Each structure stands twice: as structure tokens, then as C-alpha cells.
FIRO-343248 format. One record per residue (C-alpha): z, y, x. Coordinates in nm, 3 decimals. Example, Ala and Ser with C-alpha at 12.3 -4.5 7.8 and 13.67 -1.06 7.14 Angstrom:
BEGIN
{zz 0.780; yy -0.450; xx 1.230}
{zz 0.714; yy -0.106; xx 1.367}
//
This chain:
BEGIN
{zz -0.022; yy 0.489; xx -2.030}
{zz -0.378; yy 0.575; xx -2.077}
{zz -0.644; yy 0.417; xx -1.833}
{zz -0.765; yy 0.114; xx -1.697}
{zz -0.624; yy -0.202; xx -1.736}
{zz -0.399; yy -0.305; xx -1.447}
{zz -0.232; yy -0.610; xx -1.314}
{zz 0.118; yy -0.616; xx -1.121}
{zz 0.087; yy -0.605; xx -0.765}
{zz 0.392; yy -0.662; xx -0.523}
{zz 0.455; yy -0.736; xx -0.182}
{zz 0.606; yy -0.683; xx 0.158}
{zz 0.539; yy -0.488; xx 0.447}
{zz 0.632; yy -0.683; xx 0.776}
{zz 0.640; yy -0.588; xx 1.137}
{zz 0.486; yy -0.845; xx 1.351}
{zz 0.613; yy -0.655; xx 1.693}
{zz 0.780; yy -0.324; xx 1.768}
{zz 0.896; yy -0.110; xx 1.486}
{zz 1.134; yy -0.151; xx 1.218}
{zz 1.065; yy -0.109; xx 0.815}
{zz 1.367; yy 0.079; xx 0.775}
{zz 1.197; yy 0.339; xx 0.950}
{zz 0.898; yy 0.364; xx 0.739}
{zz 1.136; yy 0.345; xx 0.445}
{zz 1.351; yy 0.630; xx 0.560}
{zz 1.033; yy 0.842; xx 0.586}
{zz 0.900; yy 0.779; xx 0.268}
{zz 0.605; yy 0.597; xx 0.418}
{zz 0.379; yy 0.433; xx 0.122}
{zz 0.135; yy 0.167; xx 0.094}
{zz -0.190; yy 0.297; xx -0.030}
{zz -0.488; yy 0.090; xx -0.217}
{zz -0.848; yy 0.222; xx -0.293}
{zz -1.030; yy 0.001; xx -0.521}
{zz -1.342; yy -0.144; xx -0.347}
{zz -1.554; yy -0.135; xx -0.664}
{zz -1.433; yy 0.193; xx -0.787}
{zz -1.292; yy 0.394; xx -0.492}
{zz -1.129; yy 0.662; xx -0.691}
{zz -0.901; yy 0.450; xx -0.818}
{zz -0.585; yy 0.483; xx -0.590}
{zz -0.243; yy 0.281; xx -0.624}
{zz 0.065; yy 0.377; xx -0.410}
{zz 0.379; yy 0.157; xx -0.329}
{zz 0.660; yy 0.317; xx -0.197}
{zz 0.838; yy 0.092; xx 0.082}
{zz 1.185; yy 0.006; xx 0.029}
{zz 1.464; yy -0.062; xx 0.262}
{zz 1.368; yy -0.431; xx 0.284}
{zz 1.005; yy -0.371; xx 0.331}
{zz 0.921; yy -0.429; xx -0.038}
{zz 0.692; yy -0.249; xx -0.250}
{zz 0.528; yy -0.230; xx -0.612}
{zz 0.196; yy -0.085; xx -0.664}
{zz 0.154; yy 0.214; xx -0.890}
{zz -0.214; yy 0.330; xx -0.984}
{zz -0.261; yy 0.707; xx -1.004}
{zz -0.414; yy 0.812; xx -1.311}
{zz -0.455; yy 1.198; xx -1.337}
{zz -0.112; yy 1.312; xx -1.241}
{zz 0.093; yy 0.997; xx -1.398}
{zz 0.122; yy 0.637; xx -1.250}
{zz 0.054; yy 0.334; xx -1.448}
{zz 0.217; yy 0.000; xx -1.293}
{zz 0.013; yy -0.224; xx -1.116}
{zz -0.365; yy -0.192; xx -0.978}
{zz -0.687; yy -0.255; xx -1.104}
{zz -0.840; yy -0.611; xx -1.087}
{zz -1.054; yy -0.691; xx -0.786}
{zz -1.045; yy -0.619; xx -0.412}
{zz -0.901; yy -0.321; xx -0.284}
{zz -0.863; yy -0.170; xx 0.094}
{zz -0.540; yy -0.102; xx 0.234}
{zz -0.383; yy 0.176; xx 0.445}
{zz -0.033; yy 0.321; xx 0.484}
{zz -0.009; yy 0.685; xx 0.392}
{zz 0.227; yy 0.905; xx 0.611}
{zz 0.269; yy 1.261; xx 0.686}
{zz 0.221; yy 1.352; xx 1.055}
{zz 0.605; yy 1.354; xx 1.129}
{zz 0.606; yy 1.005; xx 1.035}
{zz 0.306; yy 0.851; xx 1.145}
{zz 0.475; yy 0.774; xx 1.482}
{zz 0.691; yy 0.487; xx 1.343}
{zz 0.351; yy 0.246; xx 1.324}
{zz 0.015; yy 0.195; xx 1.508}
{zz -0.241; yy 0.443; xx 1.388}
{zz -0.478; yy 0.184; xx 1.334}
{zz -0.276; yy 0.140; xx 0.987}
{zz -0.322; yy 0.467; xx 0.854}
{zz -0.718; yy 0.430; xx 0.807}
{zz -0.881; yy 0.209; xx 0.565}
{zz -1.161; yy 0.173; xx 0.799}
{zz -0.948; yy 0.032; xx 1.079}
{zz -0.665; yy -0.134; xx 0.899}
{zz -0.907; yy -0.412; xx 0.844}
{zz -0.720; yy -0.606; xx 0.529}
{zz -0.839; yy -0.614; xx 0.193}
{zz -0.595; yy -0.749; xx -0.137}
{zz -0.760; yy -0.912; xx -0.414}
{zz -0.574; yy -0.840; xx -0.763}
{zz -0.448; yy -1.045; xx -0.954}
{zz -0.222; yy -1.201; xx -0.655}
{zz -0.106; yy -1.536; xx -0.725}
{zz 0.195; yy -1.457; xx -0.524}
{zz 0.368; yy -1.112; xx -0.310}
{zz 0.110; yy -0.968; xx -0.085}
{zz 0.237; yy -0.955; xx 0.277}
{zz 0.098; yy -0.670; xx 0.473}
{zz 0.147; yy -0.728; xx 0.842}
{zz 0.164; yy -0.432; xx 1.083}
{zz 0.289; yy -0.327; xx 1.433}
{zz 0.367; yy -0.035; xx 1.646}
//
């Protein structure tokens, strides 16, 4: 696919207290990244039943596997009906407070709670 260079990025969502990752998977919650250097570059990773995800960068209407190199802000992308499965702070880049660097040497672990 066209678009910027991307590097593979996989990870796992982990609940440290309360909540179940299965609830996120069952309600199509995704991990969303926003490039710090280039905020219009957004990437999404659908959360699977075991909490794992693989990021795909949105380019126009298509997806390109991986993320652009550099730092990324993180949030969970939910609709209103599934937002209740996780603490609201994780739905917003500013309050989530985590940055992920790509390329990553190992799978990224995203810790959340309810």
C-alpha cells in the first residue's frame, strides 16, 4: 500500500484491577495511537479475546499494517455503549498519559483498569 513507512507494532491490553479484557474484545474496543510528530497519522488495533492487538495505520480509507516510526499517544477507542467497561481516563489521549515508541523491541503492554 501507498503512504508512509510503517513498522510492525503488536501488544497486549492488561487489566491491572477490575474489568475484563474479554468485555473490551466483545464490544469492538480498539487501541488507538496518534503520532506525536504527525497527529493526523492515526493507527488502530482491534483488541482480541486474549487482550492482544496488532496496529494498523489509517491511510485515507485503507489500512496499512504497523505504525509510523516515532512516539505515539495512546487511548482506547470505544462507542458510548462500551465505554463503561474501562475507566474513562483511558478514552482520552491527554488523560491516558502513556506514550509508545516505535519501532518497539518487544510487544507493548498497555495497562488499564476499570
